[in-house]
N, C-alpha and C positions, 0 to 999 in steps of 0.2 A: 635612526628618525628621528623625530624631535622628544627632546629631554620630557619634555611634558605637554598639556593640552591646555594653557593658557591662551586664552583668546582663540580657542579652537585650533592651534597649531596643528597642521599636519604635513607631513614629507617624505617625500619616497625617493630614494636612489638608487641605482642600478649600473654595475661595471662588464663588462666583456672583452676579452683578449682571446685573441686568436695567434697562433701562429703557423708559418709555411716556410719548410725546410727540403725542397727537393734534392738539393744536395751538400754536401760539406762547405761550399763556397758562397751558396746564397741562403741567407733569411729575411723572412718578409714578417714583421710583427705587426699586429693592427690592433689597436685598443680603441674601445668605445665607453664613453660615460654619458650619463643623464640624470637629471633630477627636476623635482618640483617641489612646490611651498605653494599652501594655501593657509589663510586665517582668516577671522571675520573682524579686525579692526584696522589694519591696514598697518602701515610705518610708523601712525601715532599711537598704536596698541598698547605699548609698555611704557605710557608714562602715564601719572598723576599727579595731581595738584596736594600738595600736602604742606606746605608756607602760610596758612592760613594767621588769622592775627588773633583768633580763641582757639586755643588745643580741644576738639572734638567739633566745631562748628561745620556746620556748611561751606563746600567751598564756593568761590564766586569766580567769575568770569568779568575782566575788567577790560572796558572799553574807552576809547578818550571821551571823555566827557560824563559817562555814567557807569554804573555798576549795575549787574544784576546778581542776583541770588541764585544760586543753582540748587534747585527741590533735591536732586538727585547724589549730589556728592557730599563725601562724609569725610572729607579732608585727612585722612589717614593711609598711610601707606599698607596696603592689605589686599592689593590685587584687586580693587573693586573700584570700578572706572564709571563715570559720568560721560557717555557720547553723545549727541544728539544725532539724528538721523538726516539727511537734505530733504527737503520738501521735495515731491513729484514734480512742482511743477520748475523747480532750479535744476534736477537730476533729468529731466527730459531732454535739454537745450545740450547735453555731452554725451557721447556714448561713454565715457569712461566713469561717470558716474552711476549707471545702470539704472538700478531702482533708489538711488539716494542712500544705501546701508553699504558701511564701510567695510571693505575688504584688504588682502593684500595676496598677489599671487607671483609666482616667480619659476621660470622652467629654465634648462637651460640642458644643452648638447655640445660635447666634444667628443670629436676625433682623430687620432695619431696614426700614422703610416709610416711605418721604419723598416728601410730594406738595406741590407748588408752583401757587398759581393766583395768576396778577397781574389783578387788576380795575382800571378807572381810579380811580387814587387809593389803591389798598390791594392790600398782598402778603400771601397769607394761606400759612400752612405748618403741615404734620400731619406730625409724626416719630412713628413707632407701634413699639416697639422689645421683644424676648422673647429673654429668654436662661434655658437653663438647663442645668444641669453634674452628673453623677454622678461620685463617685470614691468605688475602695474600696483599700483595701490590706491586709493582712494579712501579718506578717513577725518577727522576732525580735530584740526590740531589747538584747539582751544583746551579740550579737557573737561568741559561743559556740556549740558542738555543743550544750548545752542551752537547752530553749527554755521552762524553769520561769523565771520571774523579771523576764519580761520580752517574754513573744509578745502580741501585741494584735490585733483586727480594728479597723480603723476606717472610716468610711463616712460621706461628705458627700453630701448631695441638696440642690440650691438651683433657685430659681425665680423670674424676674422678669419682671413685666409692666409698660410705662410708655406713657403715651401724652401727648403736647407737643401744644397748638393755640398758633399767634404769630398776630399781623395789625400789619403794619408800615404806616403810614401815608406815601404818597408825594405829599403836596399841593404845589402850586408855590409855596405862601404861604410865612412864614416860622417858622409853626407845623406841626409832627408828633407823633406818639405811635406808641407800641409797646405791646402787651398781650398776654398770655400765660396759659396754665391747663397744670398738669402735674400727673398722676397716675401712680401707683407701687403695685404689688402684692407684696409678697417674700413668698417662705415657703423655710424651712431647717431641716434637719435632719440631724444629725450624732450618730449615736451611737458610743459606746466599748466595746469590752470586753478585758479581758486577763486572762490566766491567769497568774497570781502562785504557783500550789503544786499539787502533784498531789495536791488534795483532790478526796473522790466526789463523785457528783451527785445533788442535792436527790430525794428518794425519791419526792415528790411531785409534780415539774416532770419530773423528768428533765435536769433541767440542771446545770451547776456551780454549787456556793454561792461 
């Protein structure tokens, strides 16, 4: 699991292995793995502002043309963060923002099936694999109480299927061979949405401009 509870990080991992051997010539092994992780700060949760002009002063959020003082930042590397949530109006326009509070979530599943068959002079192997994971994060990248300028939602969905077939000869003579086939199918989706300013929504779609 997680090494500590920084940002309320929680992890759960599990693994299972099954082996089937009905005869000395045939063996099948199924391996399953799954994991999940959640936190309440997202992918920006481990960052802090520390390079302030005056040691011990409050941190600042700098945007083009103006500077805003952050009343909650202490500008020290002490695992204390100032991270403002997204107002409900902006959060309601995108499902990934949920209620406007930062979060991170990761889930994965991996399965592999290996089958071996030994025939006279030939060894056959089949390896089937399937991987799937999903990651979501909504967080404030400004590291300040102000959400505008760097509040974002990111998502990554990945799926992969693979199949490998191999044959290796085991003849008594001087000449042997090996041959194989490999197939893979992969799909990935990685949308990103960021709030850079408190702009009005589009009247035609109801989404942020």
